[in-house]
C-alpha positions as CSV (number, residue, x, y, z in Angstrom):
1,M,11.7,-27.6,-18.7
2,N,15.0,-26.1,-17.8
3,G,17.5,-27.8,-15.5
4,K,16.6,-31.3,-16.5
5,N,19.4,-33.8,-16.2
6,D,18.5,-35.3,-19.6
7,G,19.8,-32.3,-21.5
8,W,17.0,-29.7,-21.1
9,H,18.2,-26.4,-19.7
10,V,17.2,-22.9,-19.1
11,K,17.3,-22.1,-22.8
12,N,14.3,-24.4,-23.3
13,E,12.2,-23.3,-20.3
14,T,8.5,-23.2,-20.8
15,T,5.2,-22.7,-19.0
16,Y,3.4,-25.9,-19.7
17,N,4.9,-25.8,-23.2
18,I,4.3,-22.1,-23.6
19,P,7.6,-20.2,-23.9
20,L,7.6,-16.9,-21.9
21,V,11.2,-15.8,-22.4
22,L,11.3,-12.5,-24.3
23,S,13.3,-12.2,-27.4
24,E,14.2,-8.6,-26.6
25,N,13.9,-6.3,-23.7
26,V,10.5,-4.7,-23.2
27,I,10.5,-1.4,-21.4
28,S,7.6,-0.1,-19.4
29,S,7.3,2.6,-16.8
30,G,9.6,1.6,-14.0
31,I,11.5,-1.4,-15.4
32,S,13.0,-3.0,-18.5
33,L,12.1,-6.7,-18.5
34,I,15.0,-8.9,-19.8
35,S,13.4,-12.3,-19.3
36,L,10.5,-14.1,-17.6
37,W,10.2,-17.8,-16.8
38,H,7.3,-19.8,-15.3
39,T,8.7,-23.1,-14.2
40,L,7.0,-26.2,-12.9
41,A,10.1,-28.2,-11.8
42,D,10.4,-31.7,-10.5
43,E,13.2,-33.4,-8.5
44,S,15.5,-33.6,-11.5
45,Y,15.5,-29.8,-12.0
46,K,18.9,-28.1,-11.5
47,V,20.3,-25.0,-13.2
48,N,23.9,-23.9,-13.1
49,W,23.8,-20.1,-13.3
50,P,24.9,-18.3,-15.3
51,Q,26.2,-21.1,-17.6
52,D,22.7,-22.1,-18.5
53,K,21.5,-18.6,-19.0
54,R,20.3,-17.5,-22.4
55,K,21.5,-13.9,-22.2
56,P,24.7,-12.5,-20.6
57,L,24.6,-11.2,-17.1
58,I,23.9,-7.4,-16.8
59,E,25.6,-5.8,-13.9
60,N,22.8,-3.4,-12.9
61,S,20.0,-6.0,-13.4
62,W,17.9,-7.8,-10.7
63,V,16.3,-11.2,-10.4
64,V,13.0,-11.6,-8.5
65,V,11.8,-15.1,-7.7
66,Y,8.1,-15.6,-6.8
67,T,7.5,-19.1,-5.5
68,L,3.9,-20.2,-5.9
69,Q,4.3,-23.6,-4.2
70,G,6.7,-26.4,-3.5
71,C,10.3,-25.9,-2.4
72,G,13.4,-24.7,-4.2
73,K,17.0,-23.8,-3.1
74,I,19.2,-21.1,-4.5
75,I,23.0,-21.3,-3.9
76,L,24.9,-18.0,-4.0
77,Q,28.5,-17.6,-5.1
78,D,29.6,-17.5,-1.4
79,N,27.8,-20.9,-1.0
80,T,25.0,-19.4,1.0
81,C,21.9,-21.5,0.6
82,I,18.5,-19.8,0.3
83,T,15.4,-22.0,0.8
84,L,12.1,-20.8,-0.8
85,N,8.9,-22.5,0.4
86,G,5.3,-22.0,-0.5
87,N,4.1,-18.5,-1.4
88,C,7.1,-16.2,-1.0
89,V,9.1,-13.7,-3.0
90,I,12.8,-12.6,-2.9
91,F,15.0,-10.2,-4.9
92,L,18.6,-11.2,-5.8
93,K,21.5,-9.9,-7.8
94,P,22.1,-12.2,-10.7
95,T,25.8,-11.9,-10.4
96,E,25.6,-13.5,-7.0
97,I,23.7,-16.6,-8.0
98,K,25.6,-19.8,-8.5
99,S,22.9,-22.4,-9.0
100,Y,19.3,-23.3,-8.1
101,H,17.3,-26.5,-7.9
102,C,14.0,-28.1,-6.9
103,A,14.2,-29.4,-3.3
104,G,11.0,-31.5,-3.1
105,L,8.2,-33.0,-5.1
106,L,8.1,-29.8,-7.2
107,W,8.9,-26.2,-7.3
108,E,6.6,-23.8,-9.2
109,Q,8.0,-20.3,-9.5
110,Y,8.2,-17.2,-11.7
111,W,11.7,-16.1,-12.3
112,M,12.1,-12.6,-13.7
113,E,15.2,-10.6,-14.6
114,F,14.8,-6.9,-15.0
115,I,16.6,-3.5,-14.9
116,P,15.0,-0.6,-13.0
117,T,14.7,2.4,-15.3
118,G,14.4,4.8,-12.4
119,A,15.1,5.0,-8.7
120,M,14.0,1.8,-7.0
121,D,15.2,0.9,-3.5
122,I,15.1,-2.9,-3.7
123,P,15.7,-5.0,-0.6
124,L,18.4,-7.6,-1.3
125,S,18.0,-11.3,-0.3
126,Q,15.1,-10.7,2.0
127,Q,12.1,-13.0,1.8
128,A,8.4,-12.0,2.2
129,I,5.6,-14.4,2.7
130,I,2.7,-13.9,0.3
131,Y,-0.4,-14.9,2.2
132,N,-2.9,-13.7,-0.4
133,G,-1.1,-15.3,-3.3
134,E,-4.2,-16.0,-5.4
135,L,-4.4,-12.3,-6.3
136,F,-0.8,-12.3,-7.6
137,N,-1.3,-15.7,-9.3
138,Q,-4.3,-14.4,-11.3
139,E,-2.3,-11.3,-12.5
140,L,0.6,-13.5,-13.5
141,S,-1.8,-15.7,-15.5
142,E,-2.9,-12.5,-17.3
143,V,0.7,-11.6,-17.9
144,T,1.2,-15.0,-19.5
145,A,-1.8,-14.5,-21.8
146,L,-0.6,-11.1,-22.8
147,I,3.0,-12.1,-23.6
148,T,2.0,-15.2,-25.6
149,S,-0.7,-13.3,-27.6
150,G,1.8,-12.3,-30.3
151,I,0.7,-8.6,-30.1
152,E,3.6,-6.2,-29.3
153,L,1.4,-3.7,-27.4
154,N,0.3,-6.5,-25.1
155,K,3.9,-7.2,-24.2
156,T,4.3,-3.6,-23.0
157,L,1.0,-4.0,-21.0
158,A,2.3,-7.3,-19.5
159,V,5.5,-5.5,-18.3
160,A,3.3,-2.8,-16.8
161,F,1.5,-5.5,-14.8
162,I,4.9,-6.9,-13.7
163,T,6.2,-3.5,-12.7
164,K,3.2,-3.1,-10.4
165,L,3.8,-6.5,-8.9
166,I,7.4,-5.8,-8.3
167,Y,6.6,-2.5,-6.5
168,Q,4.0,-4.4,-4.4
169,W,6.6,-7.1,-3.5
170,V,9.2,-4.5,-2.6
171,C,6.7,-2.8,-0.4
172,R,5.7,-6.1,1.2
173,I,9.4,-6.9,2.0
174,V,10.0,-3.4,3.4
175,Q,6.9,-3.6,5.6
176,T,8.2,-6.9,7.0
177,G,10.3,-4.9,9.4
178,V,7.3,-3.1,10.9
179,K,4.9,-5.9,11.1
180,G,3.3,-6.9,14.4
181,T,4.2,-10.1,16.2
182,Q,0.8,-11.6,15.3
183,L,1.3,-11.2,11.5
184,R,4.9,-12.4,11.7
185,Q,3.8,-15.6,13.5
186,M,1.0,-16.1,11.0
187,E,3.3,-15.8,8.0
188,K,5.7,-18.3,9.7
189,L,2.8,-20.8,10.1
190,L,1.8,-20.4,6.5
191,S,5.4,-21.0,5.3
192,L,5.6,-24.0,7.6
193,I,2.4,-25.5,6.1
194,H,3.8,-25.1,2.6
195,T,7.1,-26.5,3.7
196,D,5.6,-29.6,5.2
197,I,2.4,-29.9,3.0
198,R,2.4,-33.7,3.2
199,K,1.9,-33.5,7.0
200,R,-1.7,-34.1,8.1
201,W,-2.2,-30.7,9.6
202,T,-5.1,-30.2,12.0
203,V,-6.6,-27.0,13.2
204,A,-5.7,-27.9,16.8
205,E,-2.0,-28.3,15.8
206,M,-2.0,-24.9,14.0
207,A,-3.6,-23.2,17.0
208,Q,-1.1,-24.9,19.3
209,W,1.8,-23.7,17.1
210,M,0.3,-20.1,17.2
211,Q,-0.4,-20.4,21.0
212,C,-3.9,-19.3,20.6
213,S,-7.4,-20.8,20.6
214,E,-8.9,-22.5,17.5
215,Q,-11.6,-19.8,17.3
216,Y,-9.0,-17.0,17.3
217,L,-6.9,-18.9,14.7
218,R,-9.9,-19.0,12.5
219,R,-10.3,-15.2,12.8
220,L,-6.6,-14.7,11.9
221,F,-6.9,-16.9,8.8
222,L,-10.0,-15.2,7.6
223,K,-8.4,-11.8,8.2
224,Y,-5.1,-12.5,6.3
225,T,-6.1,-15.2,3.8
226,G,-9.8,-14.9,3.4
227,K,-10.1,-18.6,4.2
228,T,-10.6,-20.8,7.2
229,P,-7.5,-22.9,8.3
230,K,-9.1,-26.0,6.8
231,E,-9.9,-24.3,3.6
232,Y,-6.4,-22.9,3.3
233,Y,-4.7,-26.2,4.0
234,L,-7.1,-28.1,1.6
235,D,-6.5,-25.5,-1.2
236,A,-2.8,-25.7,-0.8
237,R,-2.8,-29.5,-1.2
238,L,-5.2,-29.3,-4.2
239,E,-3.1,-26.7,-6.0
240,L,0.0,-29.0,-5.4
241,A,-2.0,-32.0,-6.7
242,L,-2.9,-30.1,-9.9
243,S,0.8,-29.3,-10.5
244,L,1.8,-32.9,-9.9
245,F,-0.7,-34.1,-12.5
246,R,0.6,-31.6,-15.0
247,Q,4.0,-33.1,-14.5
248,G,2.6,-36.4,-15.7
249,N,4.5,-38.5,-13.2
250,Y,1.7,-39.4,-10.8
251,N,-1.7,-41.0,-10.9
252,V,-4.8,-40.2,-8.8
253,S,-4.1,-42.9,-6.1
254,Q,-0.4,-41.8,-5.8
255,V,-1.3,-38.1,-5.3
256,A,-4.1,-38.9,-2.9
257,D,-1.7,-40.9,-0.8
258,L,1.2,-38.4,-1.1
259,L,-1.0,-35.6,0.1
260,N,-2.7,-37.5,2.9
261,F,-6.3,-37.6,1.6
262,F,-8.6,-40.3,3.1
263,D,-8.8,-42.1,-0.2
264,S,-8.9,-41.5,-4.0
265,F,-12.7,-41.0,-4.0
266,H,-12.6,-38.2,-1.4
267,F,-9.6,-36.6,-3.1
268,S,-11.2,-36.7,-6.6
269,K,-14.4,-35.2,-5.1
270,A,-12.5,-32.3,-3.5
271,F,-10.5,-31.8,-6.6
272,K,-13.6,-31.5,-8.8
273,Q,-15.3,-29.2,-6.3
274,K,-12.3,-26.8,-6.5
275,F,-11.4,-26.9,-10.1
276,G,-14.6,-27.9,-11.8
277,Y,-13.2,-31.0,-13.5
278,A,-11.9,-34.4,-12.5
279,P,-8.2,-35.1,-12.0
280,S,-8.3,-37.3,-15.2
281,A,-9.1,-34.2,-17.2
282,V,-5.8,-32.4,-16.4
283,K,-3.6,-31.8,-19.4
284,Q,0.1,-32.7,-18.8
285,A,2.8,-30.3,-19.3
């Protein structure tokens, strides 16, 4: 995985040992994809950009970072620090990036560098919270399968998927400016939950933070995430647990304790109910 202090860097980055970086640009309608990374980073992850970059910087290119979970920090050339928590997306100019690193237990993200092939009004350095991230995650899993299939036509299809995602993310960021107070507060709460995922969040605390009743909070969660507050919080912890196991640095008891489960038995039961297999069956990266 790139950014490791033991000599691994961006040139070796993989998705659970599956390289996603493209050997050459793939052009689809809307963008030319230069590179794609899916990174499951731990605390030792640090990349100095662009020194660790495989290809030279291209002036008219863009970087989009989609954070699935965990926390990462991106340092710009003017030393501005951007913190990315939980499900969020941001567009940056690669020439302005100085470095980036994991700022917690882990940072799982997709890092894409692309060139628009047509007119595309991209909002710079503005974050958008992705509260229905499972839809995007599923599409990105399909992109991974297409790129690693070895079939050239599938790569073009993969880039078409990514083009659609990029347009959706651009629209999501643009719409941030016209969102109502309710949705803005909801997105801030979701970001806060992911930022402090190890906190033992209760529905009462969430409702207090939103300044609404628990019943109304439940309706908001169902409307925007399709889950109850308890389901959302539990799924966020279990997704993080899965990634921690894939890193290979934690056992069941440690993860159960880190993520504030009652004990290993209750954690393992919840894990199996969500994923269909026991924590011991997880394959390490």
